[in-house]
C-alpha positions as CSV (number, residue, x, y, z in Angstrom):
1,X,0.4,-0.1,0.1
2,X,2.7,2.3,0.7
3,X,4.6,1.5,-2.6
4,X,1.3,2.2,-4.4
5,X,1.1,5.7,-2.3
6,X,4.7,6.6,-3.6
7,X,4.1,6.1,-7.4
8,X,0.8,8.2,-7.0
9,X,2.5,10.5,-6.0
10,X,5.1,10.7,-7.8
11,X,3.0,10.4,-10.8
12,X,0.8,13.5,-10.1
13,X,3.7,15.2,-9.4
14,X,4.9,15.2,-12.7
15,X,1.2,15.4,-14.4
16,X,-0.3,11.6,-15.1
17,X,-2.8,11.2,-12.6
18,X,-3.8,7.6,-12.5
19,X,-7.2,9.0,-11.2
20,X,-7.9,10.6,-14.0
21,X,-8.3,7.7,-16.7
22,X,-8.3,10.0,-20.3
23,X,-5.3,11.5,-18.9
24,X,-2.9,8.1,-19.5
25,X,-2.5,7.4,-23.1
26,X,-4.0,4.2,-24.4
27,X,-4.3,2.3,-28.0
28,X,-7.5,2.9,-29.0
29,X,-7.0,0.5,-32.0
30,X,-5.0,-1.9,-34.3
31,X,-5.2,-3.0,-37.4
32,X,-4.8,-5.1,-38.8
33,X,-6.7,-7.0,-35.5
34,X,-5.5,-9.4,-33.7
35,X,-6.1,-12.8,-35.1
36,X,-7.4,-10.9,-38.6
37,X,-6.9,-13.3,-41.7
38,X,-6.9,-12.6,-45.6
39,X,-5.0,-9.6,-44.5
40,X,-3.9,-7.5,-48.1
41,X,-0.2,-8.3,-49.0
42,X,0.2,-4.3,-49.1
43,X,-1.8,-3.1,-46.3
44,X,0.0,-0.8,-43.6
45,X,-0.3,-1.4,-39.9
46,X,-2.2,1.4,-38.4
47,X,-2.3,2.3,-34.7
48,X,-4.0,4.7,-32.9
49,X,-3.9,6.3,-29.8
50,X,-6.2,8.5,-27.2
51,X,-3.6,10.8,-26.4
52,X,-1.5,12.5,-29.1
53,X,1.8,10.5,-28.9
54,X,5.9,11.3,-29.1
55,X,6.4,9.6,-32.3
56,X,10.0,8.6,-32.1
57,X,9.1,6.5,-28.1
58,X,6.2,4.9,-30.5
59,X,8.5,3.9,-33.4
60,X,11.4,2.2,-31.2
61,X,8.8,0.6,-29.4
62,X,6.9,-1.1,-32.8
63,X,8.4,-4.1,-34.4
64,X,6.8,-6.6,-37.7
65,X,7.9,-9.4,-37.4
66,X,7.0,-12.6,-40.1
67,X,6.3,-15.8,-38.1
68,X,4.6,-15.8,-35.0
69,X,6.0,-14.4,-31.9
70,X,4.9,-15.6,-28.5
71,X,7.0,-12.9,-26.7
72,X,9.1,-10.6,-26.4
73,X,12.2,-12.5,-25.7
74,X,12.1,-13.3,-29.6
75,X,11.2,-10.7,-31.2
76,X,14.6,-8.8,-33.2
77,X,14.7,-5.8,-34.8
78,X,11.9,-6.6,-37.4
79,X,10.8,-5.8,-40.8
80,X,11.8,-2.5,-42.2
81,X,9.5,0.0,-43.7
82,X,8.5,3.7,-43.1
83,X,6.3,5.5,-40.3
84,X,3.6,8.5,-40.9
85,X,2.0,10.3,-38.6
86,X,-1.5,12.3,-38.7
87,X,-1.1,16.0,-37.8
88,X,-2.9,15.2,-34.1
89,X,0.4,12.7,-33.5
90,X,-2.7,10.3,-32.6
91,X,-2.5,7.4,-35.6
92,X,1.4,5.9,-36.4
93,X,1.1,4.5,-39.8
94,X,4.0,1.8,-40.5
95,X,4.3,0.8,-44.6
96,X,6.8,-1.8,-44.6
97,X,9.1,-1.6,-47.2
98,X,8.4,-4.6,-49.0
99,X,5.0,-6.0,-49.8
100,X,4.4,-9.2,-47.3
101,X,4.4,-12.7,-48.3
102,X,1.0,-13.9,-49.4
103,X,-0.3,-17.1,-47.1
104,X,2.1,-15.7,-44.5
105,X,1.6,-14.9,-40.7
106,X,2.7,-11.8,-39.2
107,X,3.2,-10.0,-36.1
108,X,3.2,-6.9,-34.8
109,X,5.4,-5.9,-31.4
110,X,4.0,-3.1,-29.9
111,X,6.5,-3.0,-26.4
112,X,5.3,-1.1,-22.9
113,X,7.1,2.5,-22.7
114,X,5.6,4.7,-25.3
115,X,5.8,8.0,-24.3
116,X,2.9,10.7,-24.6
117,X,3.8,14.0,-26.4
118,X,4.3,15.9,-23.5
119,X,5.7,12.5,-22.1
120,X,4.3,12.6,-18.8
121,X,3.0,9.5,-19.2
122,X,3.3,6.2,-20.4
123,X,1.0,4.0,-22.8
124,X,0.5,1.2,-20.0
125,X,-0.2,-2.3,-19.8
126,X,-4.1,-1.4,-19.3
127,X,-4.2,0.9,-22.0
128,X,-3.2,-1.9,-24.3
129,X,-5.2,-4.5,-22.8
130,X,-7.6,-5.9,-25.6
131,X,-5.9,-5.2,-29.0
132,X,-3.5,-8.3,-28.5
133,X,-1.6,-11.3,-26.7
134,X,-0.5,-9.6,-23.6
135,X,2.7,-10.7,-22.9
136,X,5.6,-9.6,-20.5
137,X,6.9,-6.0,-21.4
138,X,3.8,-5.2,-24.0
139,X,1.5,-7.3,-26.7
140,X,1.7,-9.3,-29.8
141,X,-0.9,-8.9,-32.5
142,X,-0.7,-11.5,-34.9
143,X,-2.3,-11.6,-38.2
144,X,-2.2,-13.7,-41.6
145,X,-2.1,-12.3,-45.2
146,X,-4.1,-13.4,-48.2
């Protein structure tokens, strides 16, 4: 209990109020969704957030891998591609450099630690729930191409 009070006090001092659910950035959606099939080989990966985000912290914690990844320990650098953002910095789009292979499984790996644009709040695991397979250190969404 003492640790929770100390953590809450520290977060309040830096501007992230755990009691105000709106101030904690969350993932609003991931496309393609976990378990999606018949995804177009040229489809981008789109992650939408509830708050404006620090683009560098998000891009460095996002990875796309061929095959199914079941833990963050299996993760490597991932496939190359280009990132783009909407003007409000709430929608991150990743376009793989090369077209994805057909009839293949891919894993979207999103690590904890993405920061809001004011760098006061992390996207916490609670903000990631429901969008993929929860693993230690983040989430993994798996999809299959056409």
